[in-house]
Backbone as ProteinMPNN parsed JSONL, in Angstrom:
{"seq_chain_A": "MKRINYIDSIRSPIITEKATILSEQNKTVFKVHDSANKKTIKKNIEKIFKVNVVKINIINQKTKQKMKQGRKSFRSGYKKAIVTLKKGQSIDLTTGV", "coords_chain_A": {"N_chain_A": [[65.859, 69.651, -7.734], [65.888, 69.509, -11.136], [63.575, 70.999, -13.366], [61.703, 69.758, -15.947], [60.835, 70.391, -19.397], [57.689, 70.366, -21.139], [57.732, 69.256, -23.677], [59.97, 67.791, -23.671], [59.824, 65.819, -21.772], [58.348, 63.868, -23.179], [60.023, 61.537, -24.877], [60.216, 59.931, -27.362], [58.306, 58.092, -29.617], [57.458, 54.546, -29.472], [57.831, 52.204, -31.918], [56.983, 49.206, -32.513], [56.283, 45.878, -33.147], [54.602, 44.823, -31.159], [53.632, 47.133, -30.036], [52.278, 48.119, -32.188], [50.161, 46.262, -32.289], [48.871, 46.906, -29.877], [47.994, 49.474, -30.508], [45.483, 49.002, -31.529], [43.848, 48.853, -29.564], [43.324, 51.268, -28.749], [45.906, 52.234, -27.487], [48.877, 53.746, -27.024], [52.565, 53.765, -27.27], [55.154, 55.22, -25.681], [58.563, 56.362, -25.207], [59.769, 57.914, -22.325], [61.087, 60.659, -20.214], [63.231, 59.812, -17.516], [62.536, 60.795, -14.997], [59.95, 61.455, -15.081], [56.378, 61.226, -14.108], [53.205, 59.661, -13.897], [51.077, 61.798, -13.737], [52.304, 63.997, -14.866], [53.0, 63.019, -17.294], [50.478, 62.358, -18.407], [49.144, 64.951, -18.66], [51.074, 66.213, -20.252], [50.856, 64.577, -22.72], [48.117, 65.154, -23.265], [48.157, 67.89, -23.893], [50.004, 67.891, -26.087], [49.194, 66.48, -28.034], [46.46, 66.848, -28.104], [44.399, 65.172, -27.219], [42.428, 63.087, -25.087], [43.345, 61.42, -22.442], [42.847, 58.334, -20.637], [44.096, 56.31, -19.237], [47.366, 55.447, -17.792], [50.267, 53.431, -17.934], [53.138, 52.671, -16.653], [56.435, 51.496, -17.263], [59.675, 50.353, -16.397], [62.281, 49.719, -18.217], [64.995, 47.541, -17.758], [68.636, 47.864, -17.794], [70.506, 45.932, -20.062], [72.794, 43.262, -20.339], [74.901, 42.555, -23.04], [76.719, 40.636, -25.524], [79.1, 41.573, -27.578], [81.011, 40.973, -30.405], [82.587, 39.402, -28.86], [83.109, 40.924, -26.658], [81.721, 42.434, -23.687], [79.08, 44.466, -23.377], [76.677, 46.931, -22.725], [73.018, 47.443, -23.005], [71.429, 50.446, -22.7], [68.988, 51.291, -20.194], [65.597, 52.289, -19.906], [62.584, 54.4, -19.534], [59.311, 53.525, -20.171], [55.963, 54.434, -21.279], [52.642, 53.333, -21.427], [50.022, 54.68, -22.879], [46.453, 54.989, -22.68], [43.897, 56.003, -24.759], [40.799, 57.677, -25.013], [37.959, 56.269, -25.989], [37.526, 56.072, -29.554], [39.42, 58.056, -30.104], [42.877, 58.857, -31.369], [46.325, 58.755, -31.928], [48.211, 60.175, -34.493], [51.154, 58.769, -35.433], [52.733, 59.013, -37.705], [52.764, 61.591, -38.789], [54.118, 64.609, -38.188], [54.408, 66.731, -35.044]], "CA_chain_A": [[65.528, 68.719, -8.929], [65.733, 70.265, -12.418], [62.283, 70.859, -13.898], [61.881, 69.363, -17.364], [60.118, 70.871, -20.282], [56.691, 69.442, -21.278], [57.941, 68.496, -24.702], [61.084, 67.081, -23.468], [59.541, 64.62, -20.837], [58.031, 62.444, -23.974], [61.343, 61.38, -25.821], [59.805, 59.349, -28.706], [57.148, 56.802, -29.7], [58.006, 53.206, -29.697], [56.993, 51.567, -32.945], [57.274, 47.848, -32.506], [55.152, 44.763, -33.523], [53.593, 44.783, -29.918], [53.073, 48.389, -30.014], [51.233, 48.175, -33.215], [49.027, 45.412, -31.895], [48.234, 47.83, -28.904], [47.277, 50.522, -31.262], [44.292, 48.57, -32.116], [43.057, 48.894, -28.324], [43.542, 52.818, -28.282], [46.903, 52.467, -26.763], [50.05, 54.218, -27.665], [53.654, 53.522, -26.337], [56.167, 56.232, -25.684], [59.649, 56.361, -24.426], [59.563, 59.022, -21.561], [61.95, 60.918, -19.282], [63.513, 58.895, -16.413], [61.948, 61.364, -13.645], [58.487, 61.623, -15.316], [55.356, 60.373, -13.553], [51.881, 59.482, -14.52], [50.54, 62.926, -13.892], [53.008, 64.877, -15.705], [52.793, 62.324, -18.836], [48.99, 62.726, -18.938], [49.144, 66.363, -18.987], [51.847, 66.565, -21.479], [50.187, 64.041, -23.896], [46.905, 65.821, -23.725], [48.671, 69.223, -24.24], [50.945, 68.065, -27.255], [48.348, 65.845, -28.974], [44.973, 67.309, -28.13], [43.455, 63.888, -27.006], [41.889, 62.665, -23.632], [44.062, 60.13, -21.741], [42.065, 57.52, -19.954], [44.88, 55.552, -18.094], [48.739, 55.489, -18.095], [50.726, 52.442, -17.317], [54.732, 52.944, -16.858], [57.279, 50.435, -17.238], [61.033, 50.577, -16.333], [62.942, 48.75, -18.913], [66.167, 47.565, -17.057], [69.729, 47.734, -18.462], [70.746, 44.503, -20.485], [74.203, 43.089, -20.758], [75.036, 41.926, -24.281], [78.119, 40.253, -26.031], [79.233, 42.067, -29.078], [82.28, 40.758, -30.819], [83.351, 38.901, -27.703], [83.178, 41.844, -25.565], [80.639, 42.72, -22.855], [78.452, 45.716, -23.579], [75.218, 47.18, -22.083], [71.986, 48.348, -23.571], [70.763, 51.234, -21.717], [67.678, 51.086, -19.765], [64.891, 53.429, -20.268], [61.311, 54.21, -18.946], [58.438, 53.648, -21.155], [54.508, 54.673, -20.877], [51.684, 52.852, -22.343], [49.012, 55.571, -22.957], [45.35, 54.546, -23.143], [43.234, 57.104, -24.908], [39.509, 57.822, -24.933], [37.412, 55.443, -27.344], [37.373, 56.91, -30.901], [40.553, 58.916, -30.442], [44.063, 58.281, -31.828], [47.459, 59.657, -32.16], [48.831, 59.531, -35.711], [52.439, 59.061, -35.165], [53.485, 59.044, -38.984], [52.69, 63.071, -39.028], [54.999, 65.401, -37.092], [53.676, 67.324, -34.083]], "C_chain_A": [[65.461, 69.818, -10.123], [64.427, 69.994, -12.901], [62.574, 70.683, -15.503], [60.724, 70.069, -18.264], [58.911, 69.895, -20.736], [56.934, 68.476, -22.648], [59.132, 67.482, -24.439], [60.885, 65.78, -22.516], [58.9, 63.407, -21.92], [59.347, 62.525, -25.08], [60.902, 61.146, -27.236], [58.863, 58.303, -28.412], [57.873, 55.668, -30.015], [57.212, 52.452, -30.635], [57.693, 50.051, -33.082], [55.981, 47.077, -33.006], [54.191, 45.008, -32.408], [53.02, 45.914, -29.851], [51.954, 48.752, -31.036], [49.935, 47.368, -32.911], [48.214, 46.328, -30.606], [47.514, 48.817, -29.376], [45.85, 50.29, -31.526], [43.278, 48.862, -31.033], [43.105, 50.485, -27.97], [44.6, 53.042, -27.426], [47.986, 52.772, -27.482], [51.363, 54.189, -26.808], [54.563, 54.644, -26.593], [57.359, 56.042, -24.619], [59.627, 57.724, -23.712], [60.761, 59.424, -20.659], [62.007, 60.063, -18.13], [62.607, 59.603, -15.068], [60.372, 61.786, -13.938], [57.584, 60.841, -14.606], [54.217, 60.43, -14.17], [51.157, 60.783, -14.711], [51.002, 63.867, -14.922], [52.807, 64.286, -17.388], [51.454, 62.568, -19.281], [48.856, 64.002, -19.267], [49.985, 66.788, -20.254], [51.328, 65.865, -22.965], [49.01, 64.793, -24.467], [47.281, 67.369, -24.264], [49.262, 69.096, -25.795], [49.979, 67.651, -28.287], [47.035, 66.154, -29.071], [44.125, 66.109, -28.064], [43.137, 63.735, -25.426], [42.677, 61.301, -23.245], [43.099, 59.67, -20.676], [42.973, 57.003, -18.737], [46.282, 55.612, -18.78], [49.254, 54.272, -17.375], [52.291, 52.668, -17.558], [55.453, 51.618, -16.546], [58.73, 50.783, -17.298], [61.77, 49.393, -17.234], [64.508, 48.786, -18.322], [67.28, 47.543, -18.085], [70.063, 46.196, -18.77], [72.194, 44.423, -20.653], [74.336, 42.231, -22.017], [76.429, 41.488, -24.621], [78.215, 40.692, -27.488], [80.75, 41.809, -29.498], [83.231, 40.334, -29.704], [83.649, 39.714, -26.637], [81.755, 42.148, -24.901], [80.156, 44.192, -23.153], [76.973, 45.843, -22.994], [74.4, 47.984, -22.948], [71.284, 49.131, -22.678], [69.421, 51.059, -21.418], [66.899, 52.316, -20.11], [63.27, 53.193, -19.559], [60.193, 54.408, -20.188], [56.857, 53.825, -20.66], [53.681, 54.122, -21.887], [50.362, 53.816, -21.9], [47.699, 55.13, -23.512], [44.601, 55.769, -23.373], [41.695, 56.707, -24.975], [38.961, 57.047, -26.236], [36.982, 56.469, -28.52], [38.641, 57.797, -31.128], [41.817, 58.311, -30.706], [44.979, 59.138, -32.062], [48.075, 59.127, -33.299], [50.353, 59.812, -35.526], [53.382, 59.257, -36.572], [53.627, 60.689, -39.419], [53.477, 63.716, -37.846], [53.836, 66.009, -36.08], [53.566, 68.796, -34.521]], "O_chain_A": [[64.967, 70.927, -9.921], [64.053, 68.821, -12.9], [63.427, 71.289, -16.152], [59.652, 70.274, -17.694], [59.124, 68.683, -20.71], [56.519, 67.323, -22.767], [59.158, 66.406, -25.036], [61.688, 64.848, -22.518], [58.927, 62.218, -21.603], [59.542, 63.417, -25.906], [61.127, 61.937, -28.153], [58.64, 57.758, -27.33], [58.848, 55.732, -30.763], [56.084, 52.056, -30.339], [58.755, 49.832, -33.665], [54.883, 47.594, -33.211], [53.044, 45.373, -32.666], [51.815, 45.891, -29.597], [50.981, 49.473, -30.817], [48.818, 47.768, -33.241], [46.985, 46.321, -30.525], [46.459, 49.132, -28.825], [45.072, 51.224, -31.725], [42.098, 49.088, -31.305], [42.89, 50.816, -26.804], [44.468, 53.932, -26.586], [48.177, 52.18, -28.545], [51.27, 54.582, -25.645], [54.721, 55.0, -27.761], [57.194, 55.665, -23.459], [59.471, 58.709, -24.433], [61.486, 58.488, -20.323], [60.964, 59.565, -17.707], [62.073, 58.866, -14.239], [59.691, 62.374, -13.096], [57.938, 59.676, -14.421], [54.114, 61.27, -15.063], [50.606, 60.949, -15.799], [50.253, 64.44, -15.713], [52.545, 64.958, -18.385], [51.243, 62.956, -20.43], [48.354, 64.18, -20.377], [49.588, 67.582, -21.107], [51.376, 66.432, -24.057], [48.822, 65.052, -25.655], [46.537, 67.895, -25.091], [49.065, 69.986, -26.622], [49.868, 68.306, -29.323], [46.403, 65.78, -30.06], [43.161, 66.023, -28.824], [43.781, 64.428, -24.638], [42.493, 60.243, -23.847], [42.585, 60.476, -19.899], [42.708, 57.194, -17.55], [46.437, 55.776, -19.99], [48.771, 54.013, -16.273], [52.65, 52.849, -18.722], [55.076, 50.815, -15.692], [59.079, 51.506, -18.231], [61.757, 48.224, -16.849], [65.182, 49.814, -18.374], [66.967, 47.226, -19.232], [69.928, 45.329, -17.907], [72.82, 45.397, -21.069], [73.815, 41.118, -21.961], [77.338, 42.002, -23.968], [77.529, 40.24, -28.405], [81.642, 42.435, -28.925], [84.381, 40.754, -29.579], [84.378, 39.318, -25.727], [80.736, 42.094, -25.59], [81.016, 45.073, -23.135], [76.238, 44.866, -22.852], [74.81, 48.978, -23.547], [70.531, 48.584, -21.872], [68.656, 50.688, -22.309], [67.475, 53.304, -20.565], [62.846, 52.109, -19.157], [60.259, 55.326, -21.006], [56.573, 53.298, -19.585], [53.893, 54.345, -23.079], [49.798, 53.721, -20.81], [47.659, 54.875, -24.716], [44.533, 56.604, -22.47], [41.373, 55.519, -24.991], [39.466, 57.197, -27.349], [36.252, 57.451, -28.385], [38.882, 58.23, -32.255], [41.94, 57.164, -30.275], [44.662, 60.279, -32.4], [48.466, 57.961, -33.35], [50.766, 60.971, -35.472], [54.564, 59.596, -36.516], [54.461, 61.041, -40.253], [53.405, 63.301, -36.69], [52.63, 65.829, -36.247], [52.943, 69.601, -33.83]]}, "name": "protein", "num_of_chains": 1, "seq": "MKRINYIDSIRSPIITEKATILSEQNKTVFKVHDSANKKTIKKNIEKIFKVNVVKINIINQKTKQKMKQGRKSFRSGYKKAIVTLKKGQSIDLTTGV"}
């Protein structure tokens, strides 16, 4: 199994209406690498953003079949992590790392 770099394991933040509501509860949502687990995600988030992670929930988004112009197409699936931070801490996603 190929070892992934700590920056590569966190693919991108997910900024949706639901994720914005979660940010009020000290939670941030990230799209992560398919082979990442809770321990590596926690270590990498703490290393990149210099915050304390309390809890991590991982969700596997399944592939969905869509119809586009009368043809079947697929929206690719991905793994996302909901990261709960220590009270009083936050990750500012508008600035770069």
